[in-house]
PDB file of N, H, CA, C and O in Angstrom:
ATOM      1  N   MET A   1      62.981  18.322  47.599  1.00  0.00           N
ATOM      2  CA  MET A   1      62.980  19.547  46.764  1.00  0.00           C
ATOM      3  C   MET A   1      61.960  19.151  45.599  1.00  0.00           C
ATOM      4  O   MET A   1      61.820  17.984  45.234  1.00  0.00           O
ATOM      5  N   PRO A   2      61.395  20.020  45.156  1.00  0.00           N
ATOM      6  CA  PRO A   2      60.649  20.096  44.080  1.00  0.00           C
ATOM      7  C   PRO A   2      61.345  19.993  42.613  1.00  0.00           C
ATOM      8  O   PRO A   2      62.559  20.200  42.621  1.00  0.00           O
ATOM      9  N   GLU A   3      60.737  19.697  41.329  1.00  0.00           N
ATOM     10  H   GLU A   3      59.752  19.529  41.322  1.00  0.00           H
ATOM     11  CA  GLU A   3      61.511  19.447  40.388  1.00  0.00           C
ATOM     12  C   GLU A   3      61.900  20.820  39.856  1.00  0.00           C
ATOM     13  O   GLU A   3      62.945  20.787  39.205  1.00  0.00           O
ATOM     14  N   ASN A   4      61.379  21.918  39.955  1.00  0.00           N
ATOM     15  H   ASN A   4      60.531  21.945  40.483  1.00  0.00           H
ATOM     16  CA  ASN A   4      61.706  23.274  39.491  1.00  0.00           C
ATOM     17  C   ASN A   4      62.983  23.457  40.285  1.00  0.00           C
ATOM     18  O   ASN A   4      63.776  24.203  39.712  1.00  0.00           O
ATOM     19  N   GLY A   5      63.298  23.095  41.169  1.00  0.00           N
ATOM     20  H   GLY A   5      62.653  22.489  41.635  1.00  0.00           H
ATOM     21  CA  GLY A   5      64.716  23.519  41.663  1.00  0.00           C
ATOM     22  C   GLY A   5      64.358  24.539  43.210  1.00  0.00           C
ATOM     23  O   GLY A   5      65.008  24.602  44.253  1.00  0.00           O
ATOM     24  N   TRP A   6      63.386  25.070  42.911  1.00  0.00           N
ATOM     25  H   TRP A   6      62.858  25.019  42.063  1.00  0.00           H
ATOM     26  CA  TRP A   6      62.977  25.945  43.967  1.00  0.00           C
ATOM     27  C   TRP A   6      62.582  25.387  45.215  1.00  0.00           C
ATOM     28  O   TRP A   6      61.867  24.386  45.176  1.00  0.00           O
ATOM     29  N   HIS A   7      62.905  25.835  46.266  1.00  0.00           N
ATOM     30  H   HIS A   7      63.486  26.648  46.298  1.00  0.00           H
ATOM     31  CA  HIS A   7      62.435  25.073  47.526  1.00  0.00           C
ATOM     32  C   HIS A   7      62.042  26.600  48.798  1.00  0.00           C
ATOM     33  O   HIS A   7      62.606  27.690  48.706  1.00  0.00           O
ATOM     34  N   ARG A   8      61.120  26.300  49.730  1.00  0.00           N
ATOM     35  H   ARG A   8      60.661  25.415  49.805  1.00  0.00           H
ATOM     36  CA  ARG A   8      60.568  27.256  50.499  1.00  0.00           C
ATOM     37  C   ARG A   8      61.757  27.374  51.684  1.00  0.00           C
ATOM     38  O   ARG A   8      62.250  26.334  52.120  1.00  0.00           O
ATOM     39  N   ALA A   9      62.206  28.708  52.195  1.00  0.00           N
ATOM     40  H   ALA A   9      61.806  29.553  51.841  1.00  0.00           H
ATOM     41  CA  ALA A   9      63.070  28.628  53.239  1.00  0.00           C
ATOM     42  C   ALA A   9      62.436  27.791  54.623  1.00  0.00           C
ATOM     43  O   ALA A   9      61.264  27.418  54.661  1.00  0.00           O
ATOM     44  N   ASP A  10      63.168  27.624  55.462  1.00  0.00           N
ATOM     45  H   ASP A  10      64.121  27.927  55.432  1.00  0.00           H
ATOM     46  CA  ASP A  10      62.899  27.096  56.869  1.00  0.00           C
ATOM     47  C   ASP A  10      61.756  28.212  57.456  1.00  0.00           C
ATOM     48  O   ASP A  10      62.215  29.310  57.772  1.00  0.00           O
ATOM     49  N   PRO A  11      60.521  28.028  57.595  1.00  0.00           N
ATOM     50  CA  PRO A  11      59.778  29.457  58.392  1.00  0.00           C
ATOM     51  C   PRO A  11      59.958  29.395  59.877  1.00  0.00           C
ATOM     52  O   PRO A  11      59.135  29.932  60.619  1.00  0.00           O
ATOM     53  N   GLY A  12      60.920  28.810  60.301  1.00  0.00           N
ATOM     54  H   GLY A  12      61.589  28.374  59.699  1.00  0.00           H
ATOM     55  CA  GLY A  12      61.092  28.634  61.748  1.00  0.00           C
ATOM     56  C   GLY A  12      60.274  27.759  62.408  1.00  0.00           C
ATOM     57  O   GLY A  12      59.495  27.031  61.794  1.00  0.00           O
ATOM     58  N   PRO A  13      60.421  27.758  64.142  1.00  0.00           N
ATOM     59  CA  PRO A  13      59.754  27.148  64.513  1.00  0.00           C
ATOM     60  C   PRO A  13      58.144  27.521  64.816  1.00  0.00           C
ATOM     61  O   PRO A  13      57.332  26.664  65.165  1.00  0.00           O
ATOM     62  N   GLU A  14      57.866  28.720  64.656  1.00  0.00           N
ATOM     63  H   GLU A  14      58.526  29.416  64.372  1.00  0.00           H
ATOM     64  CA  GLU A  14      56.683  29.146  64.887  1.00  0.00           C
ATOM     65  C   GLU A  14      55.754  28.877  63.746  1.00  0.00           C
ATOM     66  O   GLU A  14      54.554  28.631  63.872  1.00  0.00           O
ATOM     67  N   GLY A  15      56.441  28.949  62.577  1.00  0.00           N
ATOM     68  H   GLY A  15      57.416  29.149  62.474  1.00  0.00           H
ATOM     69  CA  GLY A  15      55.682  28.979  61.418  1.00  0.00           C
ATOM     70  C   GLY A  15      55.703  30.204  60.644  1.00  0.00           C
ATOM     71  O   GLY A  15      55.061  30.317  59.600  1.00  0.00           O
ATOM     72  N   TRP A  16      56.638  31.397  61.273  1.00  0.00           N
ATOM     73  H   TRP A  16      57.160  31.305  62.121  1.00  0.00           H
ATOM     74  CA  TRP A  16      56.456  32.683  61.067  1.00  0.00           C
ATOM     75  C   TRP A  16      57.399  33.010  59.991  1.00  0.00           C
ATOM     76  O   TRP A  16      58.326  32.201  60.044  1.00  0.00           O
ATOM     77  N   SER A  17      57.580  33.978  58.895  1.00  0.00           N
ATOM     78  H   SER A  17      56.828  34.635  58.851  1.00  0.00           H
ATOM     79  CA  SER A  17      58.826  34.540  58.324  1.00  0.00           C
ATOM     80  C   SER A  17      59.970  35.167  59.236  1.00  0.00           C
ATOM     81  O   SER A  17      59.683  35.615  60.347  1.00  0.00           O
ATOM     82  N   ASP A  18      61.127  35.189  58.803  1.00  0.00           N
ATOM     83  H   ASP A  18      61.361  34.825  57.901  1.00  0.00           H
ATOM     84  CA  ASP A  18      62.281  35.719  59.459  1.00  0.00           C
ATOM     85  C   ASP A  18      62.313  37.176  59.144  1.00  0.00           C
ATOM     86  O   ASP A  18      63.262  37.823  59.587  1.00  0.00           O
ATOM     87  N   MET A  19      61.447  37.744  58.472  1.00  0.00           N
ATOM     88  H   MET A  19      60.676  37.218  58.112  1.00  0.00           H
ATOM     89  CA  MET A  19      61.287  39.271  58.058  1.00  0.00           C
ATOM     90  C   MET A  19      61.028  40.043  59.403  1.00  0.00           C
ATOM     91  O   MET A  19      60.323  39.647  60.331  1.00  0.00           O
ATOM     92  N   SER A  20      61.799  41.331  59.324  1.00  0.00           N
ATOM     93  H   SER A  20      62.372  41.653  58.570  1.00  0.00           H
ATOM     94  CA  SER A  20      61.285  42.113  60.606  1.00  0.00           C
ATOM     95  C   SER A  20      60.186  42.667  60.500  1.00  0.00           C
ATOM     96  O   SER A  20      59.670  42.622  59.383  1.00  0.00           O
ATOM     97  N   THR A  21      59.653  43.179  61.299  1.00  0.00           N
ATOM     98  H   THR A  21      60.072  43.216  62.207  1.00  0.00           H
ATOM     99  CA  THR A  21      58.189  43.766  61.160  1.00  0.00           C
ATOM    100  C   THR A  21      58.438  44.960  60.435  1.00  0.00           C
ATOM    101  O   THR A  21      57.470  45.245  59.730  1.00  0.00           O
ATOM    102  N   GLY A  22      59.469  45.837  60.340  1.00  0.00           N
ATOM    103  H   GLY A  22      60.255  45.605  60.913  1.00  0.00           H
ATOM    104  CA  GLY A  22      59.487  47.057  59.408  1.00  0.00           C
ATOM    105  C   GLY A  22      59.827  46.518  58.034  1.00  0.00           C
ATOM    106  O   GLY A  22      59.491  47.261  57.112  1.00  0.00           O
ATOM    107  N   THR A  23      60.356  45.506  57.738  1.00  0.00           N
ATOM    108  H   THR A  23      60.629  44.903  58.487  1.00  0.00           H
ATOM    109  CA  THR A  23      60.282  44.715  56.377  1.00  0.00           C
ATOM    110  C   THR A  23      58.829  44.687  55.738  1.00  0.00           C
ATOM    111  O   THR A  23      58.356  45.254  54.753  1.00  0.00           O
ATOM    112  N   LYS A  24      58.431  44.022  56.447  1.00  0.00           N
ATOM    113  H   LYS A  24      58.815  43.562  57.247  1.00  0.00           H
ATOM    114  CA  LYS A  24      56.595  43.573  56.475  1.00  0.00           C
ATOM    115  C   LYS A  24      56.242  45.001  56.075  1.00  0.00           C
ATOM    116  O   LYS A  24      55.981  45.301  54.911  1.00  0.00           O
ATOM    117  N   TYR A  25      56.244  45.691  56.879  1.00  0.00           N
ATOM    118  H   TYR A  25      56.457  45.447  57.825  1.00  0.00           H
ATOM    119  CA  TYR A  25      55.403  47.032  56.407  1.00  0.00           C
ATOM    120  C   TYR A  25      55.814  47.643  55.276  1.00  0.00           C
ATOM    121  O   TYR A  25      54.947  48.089  54.526  1.00  0.00           O
ATOM    122  N   LEU A  26      57.299  47.792  54.909  1.00  0.00           N
ATOM    123  H   LEU A  26      58.004  47.429  55.519  1.00  0.00           H
ATOM    124  CA  LEU A  26      57.810  47.928  53.690  1.00  0.00           C
ATOM    125  C   LEU A  26      57.295  47.512  52.500  1.00  0.00           C
ATOM    126  O   LEU A  26      57.024  48.328  51.619  1.00  0.00           O
ATOM    127  N   LEU A  27      57.105  46.185  52.348  1.00  0.00           N
ATOM    128  H   LEU A  27      57.325  45.522  53.063  1.00  0.00           H
ATOM    129  CA  LEU A  27      56.857  45.598  51.302  1.00  0.00           C
ATOM    130  C   LEU A  27      55.337  45.419  51.350  1.00  0.00           C
ATOM    131  O   LEU A  27      54.941  44.775  50.379  1.00  0.00           O
ATOM    132  N   GLY A  28      54.504  45.746  52.076  1.00  0.00           N
ATOM    133  H   GLY A  28      54.826  46.270  52.865  1.00  0.00           H
ATOM    134  CA  GLY A  28      53.230  46.073  52.092  1.00  0.00           C
ATOM    135  C   GLY A  28      52.766  47.314  51.601  1.00  0.00           C
ATOM    136  O   GLY A  28      51.772  47.423  50.883  1.00  0.00           O
ATOM    137  N   GLY A  29      53.609  48.423  52.052  1.00  0.00           N
ATOM    138  H   GLY A  29      54.416  48.334  52.635  1.00  0.00           H
ATOM    139  CA  GLY A  29      53.354  49.626  51.553  1.00  0.00           C
ATOM    140  C   GLY A  29      53.840  49.657  50.060  1.00  0.00           C
ATOM    141  O   GLY A  29      53.312  50.431  49.262  1.00  0.00           O
ATOM    142  N   ALA A  30      54.708  48.928  49.746  1.00  0.00           N
ATOM    143  H   ALA A  30      55.137  48.300  50.394  1.00  0.00           H
ATOM    144  CA  ALA A  30      55.082  49.002  48.207  1.00  0.00           C
ATOM    145  C   ALA A  30      53.959  48.468  47.149  1.00  0.00           C
ATOM    146  O   ALA A  30      53.504  49.014  46.144  1.00  0.00           O
ATOM    147  N   ALA A  31      53.690  47.250  47.719  1.00  0.00           N
ATOM    148  H   ALA A  31      54.060  46.807  48.536  1.00  0.00           H
ATOM    149  CA  ALA A  31      52.518  46.366  47.168  1.00  0.00           C
ATOM    150  C   ALA A  31      51.243  47.377  46.812  1.00  0.00           C
ATOM    151  O   ALA A  31      50.601  47.470  45.766  1.00  0.00           O
ATOM    152  N   ALA A  32      51.105  48.159  48.171  1.00  0.00           N
ATOM    153  H   ALA A  32      51.627  48.083  49.021  1.00  0.00           H
ATOM    154  CA  ALA A  32      49.940  49.135  48.181  1.00  0.00           C
ATOM    155  C   ALA A  32      50.050  50.300  46.884  1.00  0.00           C
ATOM    156  O   ALA A  32      49.164  50.757  46.162  1.00  0.00           O
ATOM    157  N   ALA A  33      51.323  50.525  46.922  1.00  0.00           N
ATOM    158  H   ALA A  33      52.042  50.153  47.508  1.00  0.00           H
ATOM    159  CA  ALA A  33      51.496  51.958  46.158  1.00  0.00           C
ATOM    160  C   ALA A  33      51.605  51.196  44.686  1.00  0.00           C
ATOM    161  O   ALA A  33      51.118  51.954  43.847  1.00  0.00           O
ATOM    162  N   VAL A  34      51.987  50.192  44.189  1.00  0.00           N
ATOM    163  H   VAL A  34      52.383  49.577  44.871  1.00  0.00           H
ATOM    164  CA  VAL A  34      51.830  49.366  43.000  1.00  0.00           C
ATOM    165  C   VAL A  34      50.330  49.627  42.597  1.00  0.00           C
ATOM    166  O   VAL A  34      50.022  50.431  41.717  1.00  0.00           O
ATOM    167  N   ILE A  35      49.575  49.005  43.194  1.00  0.00           N
ATOM    168  H   ILE A  35      49.825  48.352  43.909  1.00  0.00           H
ATOM    169  CA  ILE A  35      48.067  48.884  43.368  1.00  0.00           C
ATOM    170  C   ILE A  35      47.472  50.267  43.557  1.00  0.00           C
ATOM    171  O   ILE A  35      46.298  50.312  43.191  1.00  0.00           O
ATOM    172  N   ALA A  36      47.786  51.003  43.862  1.00  0.00           N
ATOM    173  H   ALA A  36      48.740  50.967  44.159  1.00  0.00           H
ATOM    174  CA  ALA A  36      47.352  52.410  43.564  1.00  0.00           C
ATOM    175  C   ALA A  36      47.797  52.944  42.150  1.00  0.00           C
ATOM    176  O   ALA A  36      47.008  53.280  41.267  1.00  0.00           O
ATOM    177  N   PHE A  37      48.969  52.971  42.072  1.00  0.00           N
ATOM    178  H   PHE A  37      49.610  52.697  42.789  1.00  0.00           H
ATOM    179  CA  PHE A  37      49.306  53.516  40.676  1.00  0.00           C
ATOM    180  C   PHE A  37      48.514  52.643  39.561  1.00  0.00           C
ATOM    181  O   PHE A  37      48.081  53.233  38.572  1.00  0.00           O
ATOM    182  N   ILE A  38      48.329  51.326  39.697  1.00  0.00           N
ATOM    183  H   ILE A  38      48.680  50.846  40.501  1.00  0.00           H
ATOM    184  CA  ILE A  38      47.387  50.760  38.641  1.00  0.00           C
ATOM    185  C   ILE A  38      46.047  51.459  38.670  1.00  0.00           C
ATOM    186  O   ILE A  38      45.766  52.293  37.809  1.00  0.00           O
ATOM    187  N   LEU A  39      45.347  51.186  39.489  1.00  0.00           N
ATOM    188  H   LEU A  39      45.576  50.508  40.188  1.00  0.00           H
ATOM    189  CA  LEU A  39      43.919  51.317  39.732  1.00  0.00           C
ATOM    190  C   LEU A  39      43.421  52.772  39.900  1.00  0.00           C
ATOM    191  O   LEU A  39      42.260  53.097  39.654  1.00  0.00           O
ATOM    192  N   LEU A  40      44.475  53.713  40.379  1.00  0.00           N
ATOM    193  H   LEU A  40      45.419  53.448  40.578  1.00  0.00           H
ATOM    194  CA  LEU A  40      44.202  55.079  40.699  1.00  0.00           C
ATOM    195  C   LEU A  40      44.587  56.119  39.466  1.00  0.00           C
ATOM    196  O   LEU A  40      45.609  55.654  38.960  1.00  0.00           O
ATOM    197  N   PRO A  41      44.254  57.165  38.863  1.00  0.00           N
ATOM    198  CA  PRO A  41      44.533  58.106  38.333  1.00  0.00           C
ATOM    199  C   PRO A  41      46.295  58.660  39.222  1.00  0.00           C
ATOM    200  O   PRO A  41      46.378  58.831  40.438  1.00  0.00           O
ATOM    201  N   ASN A  42      47.417  58.828  38.297  1.00  0.00           N
ATOM    202  H   ASN A  42      47.350  58.689  37.309  1.00  0.00           H
ATOM    203  CA  ASN A  42      48.878  59.067  38.983  1.00  0.00           C
ATOM    204  C   ASN A  42      48.896  59.903  39.745  1.00  0.00           C
ATOM    205  O   ASN A  42      49.715  59.808  40.660  1.00  0.00           O
ATOM    206  N   TRP A  43      48.143  60.885  39.696  1.00  0.00           N
ATOM    207  H   TRP A  43      47.478  60.962  38.953  1.00  0.00           H
ATOM    208  CA  TRP A  43      47.998  62.054  40.706  1.00  0.00           C
ATOM    209  C   TRP A  43      47.725  61.802  41.871  1.00  0.00           C
ATOM    210  O   TRP A  43      48.378  62.154  42.854  1.00  0.00           O
ATOM    211  N   ILE A  44      46.357  60.929  41.848  1.00  0.00           N
ATOM    212  H   ILE A  44      45.827  60.644  41.050  1.00  0.00           H
ATOM    213  CA  ILE A  44      45.832  60.877  43.369  1.00  0.00           C
ATOM    214  C   ILE A  44      46.888  59.953  43.972  1.00  0.00           C
ATOM    215  O   ILE A  44      47.253  60.131  45.134  1.00  0.00           O
ATOM    216  N   ALA A  45      47.511  58.738  43.040  1.00  0.00           N
ATOM    217  H   ALA A  45      47.215  58.593  42.096  1.00  0.00           H
ATOM    218  CA  ALA A  45      47.859  57.851  43.738  1.00  0.00           C
ATOM    219  C   ALA A  45      49.236  58.249  44.706  1.00  0.00           C
ATOM    220  O   ALA A  45      49.532  57.889  45.846  1.00  0.00           O
ATOM    221  N   LEU A  46      49.809  58.990  43.908  1.00  0.00           N
ATOM    222  H   LEU A  46      49.569  59.282  42.983  1.00  0.00           H
ATOM    223  CA  LEU A  46      51.058  59.917  44.472  1.00  0.00           C
ATOM    224  C   LEU A  46      50.628  60.797  45.624  1.00  0.00           C
ATOM    225  O   LEU A  46      51.435  60.995  46.532  1.00  0.00           O
ATOM    226  N   LEU A  47      49.360  61.370  45.665  1.00  0.00           N
ATOM    227  H   LEU A  47      48.705  61.209  44.926  1.00  0.00           H
ATOM    228  CA  LEU A  47      48.847  61.974  46.700  1.00  0.00           C
ATOM    229  C   LEU A  47      48.575  61.154  47.921  1.00  0.00           C
ATOM    230  O   LEU A  47      49.052  61.461  49.013  1.00  0.00           O
ATOM    231  N   LEU A  48      47.785  60.077  47.732  1.00  0.00           N
ATOM    232  H   LEU A  48      47.397  59.827  46.845  1.00  0.00           H
ATOM    233  CA  LEU A  48      47.893  59.208  48.926  1.00  0.00           C
ATOM    234  C   LEU A  48      49.034  58.666  49.076  1.00  0.00           C
ATOM    235  O   LEU A  48      49.065  58.451  50.288  1.00  0.00           O
ATOM    236  N   ILE A  49      50.140  58.247  48.579  1.00  0.00           N
ATOM    237  H   ILE A  49      50.116  58.421  47.594  1.00  0.00           H
ATOM    238  CA  ILE A  49      51.458  57.650  48.781  1.00  0.00           C
ATOM    239  C   ILE A  49      52.230  58.646  49.650  1.00  0.00           C
ATOM    240  O   ILE A  49      52.906  58.389  50.645  1.00  0.00           O
ATOM    241  N   ILE A  50      52.050  59.567  49.207  1.00  0.00           N
ATOM    242  H   ILE A  50      51.500  59.776  48.398  1.00  0.00           H
ATOM    243  CA  ILE A  50      52.696  61.034  49.945  1.00  0.00           C
ATOM    244  C   ILE A  50      52.041  61.545  51.453  1.00  0.00           C
ATOM    245  O   ILE A  50      52.787  61.747  52.410  1.00  0.00           O
ATOM    246  N   GLY A  51      50.675  61.714  51.535  1.00  0.00           N
ATOM    247  H   GLY A  51      50.069  61.550  50.757  1.00  0.00           H
ATOM    248  CA  GLY A  51      50.208  62.697  52.012  1.00  0.00           C
ATOM    249  C   GLY A  51      49.624  61.502  53.065  1.00  0.00           C
ATOM    250  O   GLY A  51      49.295  62.195  54.028  1.00  0.00           O
ATOM    251  N   LEU A  52      49.333  60.210  53.401  1.00  0.00           N
ATOM    252  H   LEU A  52      49.600  59.646  52.619  1.00  0.00           H
ATOM    253  CA  LEU A  52      49.169  59.459  54.384  1.00  0.00           C
ATOM    254  C   LEU A  52      50.536  59.478  55.294  1.00  0.00           C
ATOM    255  O   LEU A  52      50.439  59.758  56.489  1.00  0.00           O
ATOM    256  N   PRO A  53      51.562  59.235  54.824  1.00  0.00           N
ATOM    257  CA  PRO A  53      52.437  59.427  56.154  1.00  0.00           C
ATOM    258  C   PRO A  53      52.432  60.812  56.539  1.00  0.00           C
ATOM    259  O   PRO A  53      52.387  61.036  57.748  1.00  0.00           O
ATOM    260  N   VAL A  54      52.473  61.856  55.687  1.00  0.00           N
ATOM    261  H   VAL A  54      52.510  61.674  54.705  1.00  0.00           H
ATOM    262  CA  VAL A  54      52.513  63.244  56.267  1.00  0.00           C
ATOM    263  C   VAL A  54      51.501  63.402  57.233  1.00  0.00           C
ATOM    264  O   VAL A  54      51.809  63.925  58.303  1.00  0.00           O
ATOM    265  N   ALA A  55      50.025  62.934  56.975  1.00  0.00           N
ATOM    266  H   ALA A  55      49.775  62.509  56.105  1.00  0.00           H
ATOM    267  CA  ALA A  55      49.048  63.001  57.985  1.00  0.00           C
ATOM    268  C   ALA A  55      49.307  62.660  59.090  1.00  0.00           C
ATOM    269  O   ALA A  55      49.102  63.328  60.104  1.00  0.00           O
ATOM    270  N   GLY A  56      50.003  61.101  59.005  1.00  0.00           N
ATOM    271  H   GLY A  56      50.170  60.559  58.181  1.00  0.00           H
ATOM    272  CA  GLY A  56      49.939  60.634  60.354  1.00  0.00           C
ATOM    273  C   GLY A  56      51.171  61.122  61.266  1.00  0.00           C
ATOM    274  O   GLY A  56      51.215  60.904  62.476  1.00  0.00           O
ATOM    275  N   TYR A  57      52.084  61.750  60.606  1.00  0.00           N
ATOM    276  H   TYR A  57      52.048  61.927  59.623  1.00  0.00           H
ATOM    277  CA  TYR A  57      53.152  62.160  61.461  1.00  0.00           C
ATOM    278  C   TYR A  57      52.479  63.456  61.864  1.00  0.00           C
ATOM    279  O   TYR A  57      52.574  63.718  63.063  1.00  0.00           O
ATOM    280  N   LEU A  58      51.848  64.281  61.145  1.00  0.00           N
ATOM    281  H   LEU A  58      51.771  64.069  60.171  1.00  0.00           H
ATOM    282  CA  LEU A  58      51.361  65.582  61.895  1.00  0.00           C
ATOM    283  C   LEU A  58      50.214  65.421  62.856  1.00  0.00           C
ATOM    284  O   LEU A  58      49.847  66.444  63.434  1.00  0.00           O
ATOM    285  N   MET A  59      49.657  64.406  63.087  1.00  0.00           N
ATOM    286  H   MET A  59      49.956  63.575  62.617  1.00  0.00           H
ATOM    287  CA  MET A  59      48.563  63.722  64.151  1.00  0.00           C
ATOM    288  C   MET A  59      49.354  63.242  65.362  1.00  0.00           C
ATOM    289  O   MET A  59      48.691  62.823  66.311  1.00  0.00           O
ATOM    290  N   LEU A  60      50.597  63.245  65.452  1.00  0.00           N
ATOM    291  H   LEU A  60      51.136  63.585  64.681  1.00  0.00           H
ATOM    292  CA  LEU A  60      51.551  62.851  66.545  1.00  0.00           C
ATOM    293  C   LEU A  60      51.588  64.101  67.588  1.00  0.00           C
ATOM    294  O   LEU A  60      51.828  65.244  67.200  1.00  0.00           O
ATOM    295  N   ASP A  61      51.365  63.823  68.752  1.00  0.00           N
ATOM    296  H   ASP A  61      51.170  62.895  69.068  1.00  0.00           H
ATOM    297  CA  ASP A  61      51.855  64.784  69.727  1.00  0.00           C
ATOM    298  C   ASP A  61      53.173  65.447  69.424  1.00  0.00           C
ATOM    299  O   ASP A  61      53.906  64.792  68.682  1.00  0.00           O
ATOM    300  N   PRO A  62      53.668  66.714  69.882  1.00  0.00           N
ATOM    301  CA  PRO A  62      54.927  67.114  69.959  1.00  0.00           C
ATOM    302  C   PRO A  62      56.212  66.219  71.076  1.00  0.00           C
ATOM    303  O   PRO A  62      57.438  66.334  71.103  1.00  0.00           O
ATOM    304  N   SER A  63      55.432  65.497  71.756  1.00  0.00           N
ATOM    305  H   SER A  63      54.436  65.404  71.734  1.00  0.00           H
ATOM    306  CA  SER A  63      56.540  64.805  72.654  1.00  0.00           C
ATOM    307  C   SER A  63      56.722  63.249  71.936  1.00  0.00           C
ATOM    308  O   SER A  63      57.681  62.488  72.061  1.00  0.00           O
ATOM    309  N   GLN A  64      55.427  63.044  71.118  1.00  0.00           N
ATOM    310  H   GLN A  64      54.648  63.663  71.017  1.00  0.00           H
ATOM    311  CA  GLN A  64      55.804  61.646  70.216  1.00  0.00           C
ATOM    312  C   GLN A  64      56.560  62.073  68.902  1.00  0.00           C
ATOM    313  O   GLN A  64      57.335  61.284  68.362  1.00  0.00           O
ATOM    314  N   ARG A  65      56.328  63.317  68.399  1.00  0.00           N
ATOM    315  H   ARG A  65      55.698  63.958  68.838  1.00  0.00           H
ATOM    316  CA  ARG A  65      57.310  63.676  67.243  1.00  0.00           C
ATOM    317  C   ARG A  65      58.848  63.393  67.833  1.00  0.00           C
ATOM    318  O   ARG A  65      59.532  62.517  67.302  1.00  0.00           O
ATOM    319  N   ARG A  66      59.304  64.090  68.835  1.00  0.00           N
ATOM    320  H   ARG A  66      58.748  64.801  69.267  1.00  0.00           H
ATOM    321  CA  ARG A  66      60.719  64.143  69.662  1.00  0.00           C
ATOM    322  C   ARG A  66      61.049  62.852  69.693  1.00  0.00           C
ATOM    323  O   ARG A  66      62.125  62.541  69.183  1.00  0.00           O
ATOM    324  N   ARG A  67      60.156  61.751  70.331  1.00  0.00           N
ATOM    325  H   ARG A  67      59.282  62.004  70.746  1.00  0.00           H
ATOM    326  CA  ARG A  67      60.524  60.508  70.335  1.00  0.00           C
ATOM    327  C   ARG A  67      60.713  59.648  69.127  1.00  0.00           C
ATOM    328  O   ARG A  67      61.455  58.672  69.232  1.00  0.00           O
ATOM    329  N   LEU A  68      60.053  59.936  67.860  1.00  0.00           N
ATOM    330  H   LEU A  68      59.450  60.729  67.775  1.00  0.00           H
ATOM    331  CA  LEU A  68      60.284  59.593  66.673  1.00  0.00           C
ATOM    332  C   LEU A  68      61.497  59.894  66.040  1.00  0.00           C
ATOM    333  O   LEU A  68      62.141  59.142  65.308  1.00  0.00           O
ATOM    334  N   ARG A  69      61.760  61.015  66.362  1.00  0.00           N
ATOM    335  H   ARG A  69      61.237  61.626  66.956  1.00  0.00           H
ATOM    336  CA  ARG A  69      63.211  61.479  65.806  1.00  0.00           C
ATOM    337  C   ARG A  69      64.045  61.209  66.458  1.00  0.00           C
ATOM    338  O   ARG A  69      64.911  60.675  65.765  1.00  0.00           O
ATOM    339  N   ARG A  70      64.464  61.288  67.951  1.00  0.00           N
ATOM    340  H   ARG A  70      63.761  61.721  68.514  1.00  0.00           H
ATOM    341  CA  ARG A  70      65.291  60.435  68.535  1.00  0.00           C
ATOM    342  C   ARG A  70      65.416  58.883  68.142  1.00  0.00           C
ATOM    343  O   ARG A  70      66.557  58.422  68.101  1.00  0.00           O
ATOM    344  N   ALA A  71      64.371  58.072  67.861  1.00  0.00           N
ATOM    345  H   ALA A  71      63.444  58.446  67.894  1.00  0.00           H
ATOM    346  CA  ALA A  71      64.550  56.658  67.659  1.00  0.00           C
ATOM    347  C   ALA A  71      64.978  56.694  66.172  1.00  0.00           C
ATOM    348  O   ALA A  71      65.618  55.715  65.786  1.00  0.00           O
ATOM    349  N   ALA A  72      64.714  57.698  65.265  1.00  0.00           N
ATOM    350  H   ALA A  72      64.194  58.493  65.579  1.00  0.00           H
ATOM    351  CA  ALA A  72      65.538  57.278  63.814  1.00  0.00           C
ATOM    352  C   ALA A  72      66.867  58.011  63.982  1.00  0.00           C
ATOM    353  O   ALA A  72      67.685  57.651  63.135  1.00  0.00           O
ATOM    354  N   GLY A  73      67.224  58.749  64.659  1.00  0.00           N
ATOM    355  H   GLY A  73      66.560  59.041  65.347  1.00  0.00           H
ATOM    356  CA  GLY A  73      68.370  59.323  64.761  1.00  0.00           C
ATOM    357  C   GLY A  73      69.708  58.145  65.215  1.00  0.00           C
ATOM    358  O   GLY A  73      70.870  58.064  64.815  1.00  0.00           O
ATOM    359  N   ARG A  74      68.989  57.400  66.134  1.00  0.00           N
ATOM    360  H   ARG A  74      68.045  57.467  66.459  1.00  0.00           H
ATOM    361  CA  ARG A  74      69.799  56.313  66.514  1.00  0.00           C
ATOM    362  C   ARG A  74      69.913  54.945  65.622  1.00  0.00           C
ATOM    363  O   ARG A  74      70.462  53.930  66.050  1.00  0.00           O
ATOM    364  N   LYS A  75      69.488  55.022  64.693  1.00  0.00           N
ATOM    365  H   LYS A  75      69.042  55.846  64.345  1.00  0.00           H
ATOM    366  CA  LYS A  75      69.374  54.011  63.464  1.00  0.00           C
ATOM    367  C   LYS A  75      70.542  54.150  62.403  1.00  0.00           C
ATOM    368  O   LYS A  75      70.786  53.315  61.532  1.00  0.00           O
ATOM    369  N   GLN A  76      71.219  55.323  62.609  1.00  0.00           N
ATOM    370  H   GLN A  76      71.021  56.002  63.317  1.00  0.00           H
ATOM    371  CA  GLN A  76      72.496  55.462  61.674  1.00  0.00           C
ATOM    372  C   GLN A  76      73.695  54.699  61.366  1.00  0.00           C
ATOM    373  O   GLN A  76      74.448  54.402  62.293  1.00  0.00           O
ATOM    374  N   ILE A  77      73.883  54.449  60.527  1.00  0.00           N
ATOM    375  H   ILE A  77      73.271  54.690  59.774  1.00  0.00           H
ATOM    376  CA  ILE A  77      75.165  53.312  60.232  1.00  0.00           C
ATOM    377  C   ILE A  77      76.344  53.894  60.656  1.00  0.00           C
ATOM    378  O   ILE A  77      76.411  55.091  60.376  1.00  0.00           O
ATOM    379  N   GLY A  78      77.098  53.529  61.120  1.00  0.00           N
ATOM    380  H   GLY A  78      77.044  52.556  61.347  1.00  0.00           H
ATOM    381  CA  GLY A  78      78.430  53.672  61.591  1.00  0.00           C
ATOM    382  C   GLY A  78      78.533  54.229  63.071  1.00  0.00           C
ATOM    383  O   GLY A  78      79.610  54.571  63.559  1.00  0.00           O
ATOM    384  N   ARG A  79      77.535  54.280  63.628  1.00  0.00           N
ATOM    385  H   ARG A  79      76.660  54.002  63.232  1.00  0.00           H
ATOM    386  CA  ARG A  79      77.450  55.038  64.931  1.00  0.00           C
ATOM    387  C   ARG A  79      77.131  54.146  65.998  1.00  0.00           C
ATOM    388  O   ARG A  79      77.017  54.574  67.147  1.00  0.00           O
TER     389      ARG A  79
END
């Protein structure tokens, strides 16, 4: 163990993190949002942070939107 008391968690057999893919996307998006708010005027950063996911959703076919809504509905707590 290093002198400062901190140690790295076991990365697993393949050397990858134990984080899920969704968590990695969430952390990457949060980091991008912080960087956008630092580097861009706030209204442009807010427009990008809200506008990009909305534009991506609107680019889906109606059948893909239904599938996404169905999958999101299954992830409710307590069901």
